[in-house]
C-alpha positions as CSV (number, residue, x, y, z in Angstrom):
1,M,78.6,63.3,23.9
2,N,79.5,66.2,21.6
3,T,79.1,66.1,17.8
4,Q,80.6,68.1,15.0
5,P,79.0,71.5,14.5
6,L,76.0,71.7,12.3
7,S,76.0,74.1,9.4
8,I,72.8,76.1,9.3
9,Q,71.4,79.2,7.6
10,I,69.9,82.1,9.5
11,Q,67.0,83.8,7.7
12,C,66.8,87.5,8.3
13,V,63.6,89.5,8.1
14,D,64.7,91.1,4.8
15,G,65.3,87.7,3.3
16,Y,69.1,87.7,3.6
17,K,70.6,84.3,4.7
18,L,73.5,84.1,7.0
19,S,75.9,81.2,7.3
20,A,76.2,79.8,10.8
21,K,77.7,76.9,12.8
22,L,75.7,75.4,15.7
23,Y,77.5,73.5,18.4
24,Q,74.6,71.7,19.9
25,N,75.0,70.2,23.4
26,Q,74.0,66.6,23.4
27,I,74.3,65.8,27.1
28,S,72.3,66.7,30.1
29,S,73.5,70.2,31.2
30,D,72.9,72.7,33.9
31,K,73.6,75.6,31.4
32,P,70.2,77.3,30.9
33,F,71.1,79.7,28.2
34,P,72.8,79.0,24.8
35,I,75.7,81.2,23.7
36,L,75.7,83.4,20.6
37,I,79.2,84.4,19.5
38,C,79.0,87.6,17.4
39,P,82.2,88.3,15.5
40,A,84.4,91.3,15.3
41,T,84.4,93.5,12.1
42,G,85.7,91.5,9.2
43,I,86.3,88.3,11.2
44,V,84.9,85.0,10.0
45,K,83.2,82.5,12.2
46,E,85.9,80.0,11.8
47,F,88.2,82.2,13.9
48,Y,86.1,81.3,16.9
49,H,85.8,77.5,16.2
50,S,88.3,76.4,18.8
51,Y,86.7,78.4,21.5
52,A,83.2,77.5,20.5
53,E,84.2,73.8,20.5
54,W,85.8,74.1,23.9
55,L,82.6,75.8,25.3
56,N,80.6,73.0,23.8
57,K,82.6,70.3,25.5
58,L,81.9,72.1,28.8
59,G,78.1,71.6,28.2
60,H,77.2,74.8,26.4
61,T,75.2,75.1,23.2
62,V,77.0,77.6,21.0
63,M,76.3,79.3,17.7
64,C,78.5,81.5,15.7
65,F,77.8,83.2,12.3
66,D,79.2,85.4,9.6
67,F,77.7,88.9,9.3
68,R,76.3,89.7,5.9
69,G,79.0,90.6,3.4
70,I,81.6,88.6,5.4
71,G,82.9,85.1,4.9
72,A,80.2,82.6,3.8
73,S,77.5,85.3,4.2
74,L,78.9,87.1,1.2
75,Y,77.1,86.2,-2.0
76,G,78.6,87.4,-5.3
77,P,81.5,89.9,-5.7
78,L,82.3,92.0,-2.6
79,H,82.0,95.2,-4.5
80,Q,78.4,94.5,-5.1
81,S,77.6,94.1,-1.4
82,E,75.4,96.8,0.1
83,A,75.8,95.5,3.7
84,D,76.5,97.9,6.5
85,I,77.1,97.8,10.2
86,V,73.5,99.0,11.0
87,D,72.3,95.9,9.1
88,W,74.5,93.8,11.3
89,G,72.9,95.2,14.5
90,Q,69.2,95.6,13.4
91,L,68.9,92.5,11.1
92,D,71.7,90.0,11.6
93,I,72.1,89.9,15.4
94,T,68.3,90.0,15.7
95,A,67.9,87.0,13.4
96,A,70.7,85.1,15.0
97,I,69.1,85.5,18.4
98,D,65.8,84.2,17.2
99,C,67.4,81.3,15.3
100,L,69.3,80.1,18.4
101,L,66.2,80.3,20.5
102,E,64.3,78.3,18.0
103,Q,67.0,75.7,17.8
104,T,67.3,75.3,21.5
105,Q,63.8,76.3,22.8
106,A,65.6,78.3,25.5
107,E,64.0,81.4,27.0
108,K,67.0,83.7,26.4
109,I,70.5,83.6,25.1
110,I,73.9,84.9,26.3
111,L,75.5,87.2,23.8
112,L,79.3,86.8,23.7
113,G,80.4,89.6,21.4
114,H,83.9,90.2,20.1
115,S,84.7,93.9,19.4
116,A,81.8,95.1,17.1
117,G,79.9,91.9,17.9
118,G,79.4,93.2,21.4
119,Q,78.6,96.8,20.5
120,L,75.4,96.6,18.5
121,L,72.6,95.1,20.7
122,G,71.4,98.6,21.4
123,I,69.8,98.8,17.9
124,S,68.4,95.2,17.9
125,P,64.7,95.1,18.6
126,N,64.9,91.7,20.4
127,Y,67.4,93.0,23.0
128,N,65.0,91.6,25.7
129,K,65.8,88.1,24.6
130,V,69.4,88.4,25.9
131,A,70.1,87.3,29.5
132,K,73.7,88.7,29.6
133,I,76.2,90.4,27.4
134,I,79.9,89.5,27.5
135,A,81.7,92.2,25.4
136,V,85.2,90.9,24.7
137,A,87.4,93.8,23.5
138,G,84.2,95.8,23.1
139,S,84.4,99.5,23.0
140,T,83.4,102.6,21.1
141,G,86.7,102.5,19.2
142,H,86.8,106.3,19.3
143,V,89.9,107.5,17.5
144,R,90.8,109.9,20.4
145,G,90.8,107.0,22.8
146,L,93.1,104.8,20.8
147,K,96.7,104.3,21.8
148,G,100.0,103.0,20.4
149,K,100.6,102.6,16.6
150,T,96.8,102.1,16.1
151,K,96.2,105.8,17.1
152,F,98.3,106.8,14.1
153,L,97.3,104.0,11.6
154,A,93.5,104.2,12.2
155,P,93.1,107.7,10.6
156,I,95.1,106.5,7.6
157,M,92.9,103.4,7.2
158,F,89.7,105.4,7.7
159,H,90.5,108.5,5.6
160,V,93.0,107.3,3.0
161,I,92.9,103.5,2.5
162,F,89.1,103.1,2.7
163,P,88.1,106.0,0.4
164,I,90.7,105.1,-2.2
165,S,90.0,101.3,-2.2
166,S,86.2,101.9,-2.1
167,K,86.5,104.1,-5.2
168,L,88.9,102.0,-7.1
169,K,87.9,98.5,-6.0
170,G,84.4,99.0,-4.6
171,F,85.3,97.7,-1.1
172,G,87.3,98.6,2.0
173,A,90.7,97.1,1.7
174,T,91.6,95.6,5.1
175,K,93.4,92.4,4.3
176,M,96.6,94.1,3.2
177,I,96.9,95.7,6.6
178,G,96.1,92.6,8.6
179,M,92.6,93.8,9.7
180,G,90.5,90.8,8.7
181,E,88.5,90.2,5.6
182,N,88.0,93.0,3.1
183,L,84.9,94.9,3.9
184,P,81.7,95.9,2.0
185,K,82.1,99.6,1.1
186,N,79.3,100.7,3.4
187,V,80.7,98.8,6.4
188,A,84.0,100.5,5.8
189,K,82.4,103.9,5.5
190,Q,80.3,103.4,8.7
191,W,83.2,102.1,10.7
192,A,85.1,105.3,10.0
193,Q,82.1,107.4,10.9
194,F,81.3,105.4,14.1
195,C,84.9,105.6,15.4
196,G,85.2,109.2,14.4
197,T,82.6,110.3,16.9
198,Q,82.1,109.2,20.5
199,G,79.3,106.7,20.9
200,Y,80.0,104.3,18.0
201,V,76.6,103.2,16.6
202,M,74.9,106.2,18.3
203,H,76.2,108.1,15.2
204,A,73.8,106.2,13.1
205,V,71.0,106.3,15.7
206,K,71.1,110.1,15.6
207,K,71.8,110.6,11.9
208,Q,69.4,108.0,10.6
209,Q,66.9,108.3,13.5
210,L,67.1,104.6,14.2
211,P,65.1,103.0,17.1
212,D,67.4,103.2,20.1
213,Y,67.1,100.5,22.8
214,H,70.3,101.2,24.8
215,S,68.4,102.7,27.8
216,K,65.9,99.8,27.8
217,I,68.6,97.1,28.1
218,T,68.8,96.0,31.8
219,C,70.6,92.7,31.5
220,P,74.1,92.5,33.1
221,I,77.0,93.5,30.8
222,T,80.6,92.4,31.4
223,A,83.3,94.0,29.4
224,I,86.6,92.1,29.2
225,W,89.6,94.0,27.8
226,A,93.4,93.7,27.7
227,S,95.7,96.4,29.0
228,D,97.7,96.3,25.8
229,D,94.7,96.6,23.5
230,E,95.2,99.7,21.4
231,I,91.5,99.9,20.3
232,A,89.5,98.8,23.3
233,T,91.3,101.0,25.7
234,Q,90.0,101.7,29.2
235,A,88.5,105.0,28.0
236,N,86.8,103.5,25.0
237,V,85.5,100.5,27.0
238,Q,84.0,102.7,29.6
239,A,82.4,104.9,26.9
240,L,80.7,101.9,25.5
241,L,79.2,100.9,28.9
242,N,78.1,104.4,29.5
243,L,75.6,103.9,26.6
244,Y,73.6,101.5,28.9
245,P,72.5,103.6,31.8
246,N,70.1,101.0,33.2
247,A,72.3,97.9,32.9
248,E,74.5,96.6,35.7
249,T,78.0,96.7,34.2
250,N,81.3,95.2,35.1
251,I,84.8,95.7,33.7
252,I,87.6,93.1,33.8
253,E,91.1,94.1,32.8
254,L,93.5,91.5,31.7
255,Q,97.2,92.1,31.8
256,P,99.5,89.9,29.6
257,K,101.9,89.1,32.4
258,Q,99.0,87.9,34.5
259,F,98.6,85.0,32.0
260,Q,102.3,84.6,31.1
261,H,101.8,86.2,27.6
262,K,103.8,88.8,25.9
263,S,100.6,90.3,24.5
264,I,96.9,89.8,24.4
265,G,95.8,92.9,22.4
266,H,92.5,93.1,20.5
267,M,92.4,89.7,18.9
268,Q,94.3,87.0,20.8
269,M,91.8,86.1,23.5
270,F,90.1,83.6,21.2
271,R,93.4,81.9,19.9
272,K,94.5,78.5,21.1
273,S,97.8,80.1,22.2
274,H,95.8,82.0,24.8
275,R,93.5,79.3,26.0
276,N,94.5,79.9,29.6
277,I,92.3,83.0,29.4
278,W,89.3,81.0,28.2
279,D,88.3,79.8,31.7
280,L,88.0,83.4,32.9
281,I,85.7,84.3,30.0
282,E,83.5,81.2,30.6
283,Q,83.3,81.9,34.3
284,Q,81.6,85.3,33.5
285,L,78.7,83.7,31.6
286,Y,76.5,83.0,34.6
287,I,77.9,85.4,37.3
């Protein structure tokens, strides 16, 4: 028997509270590890509700949350938020892992990360509590590896829209260009920096001398990307996996025609319209 998701708060080590939904499995299950869905940049947890609910009905315990400064994890005006992407990796993902383990009493979790959500474990101090990483549309996002219209629009977003909106409004304006929720100014700034140099979060690791756990991560990593994704291109996906020299990695390329879709891109794998892809993602959880 499956119940409605439970609304919970995740307490981070710095005192910040994150809004989360827990889809607790209520039946006997052979699924040893709960699943933590980590969202893409500027995407709220509700976007993943249908997929999380579907996984839950298959016997998985699932939790999804909003990163600080996003959705229900934003407190007060957006222009006052000091959240950044490093916080998401060091503090938010870390706290979410511990919270899910506490809720389930499991030994480890499976991290199902969408885009940025699958790119930050290398700066999380409890990386060793992750049994496997599934990086859906996860990549370095390096501007030189982009393709299609995104290759031309990304520099405009990073170097024109973000600086101007951050100065005038105090946040990175992304809603008007269909790129999710508006972003805390520091998130917008780091996003531009991380995608401007190869290695994504490694930019902050080097500049801020952050603890770096990439080489210590040995759990399996599966990257799932679509051939028509203009951000997580083959080059950028491989570049992300190259950051984990001691992990067993696997890449799965999805082609829209393979699933009778006109497009899959960067965002559509979690939409109900593309649920015929969901089985493939679920099958990778325990392989």
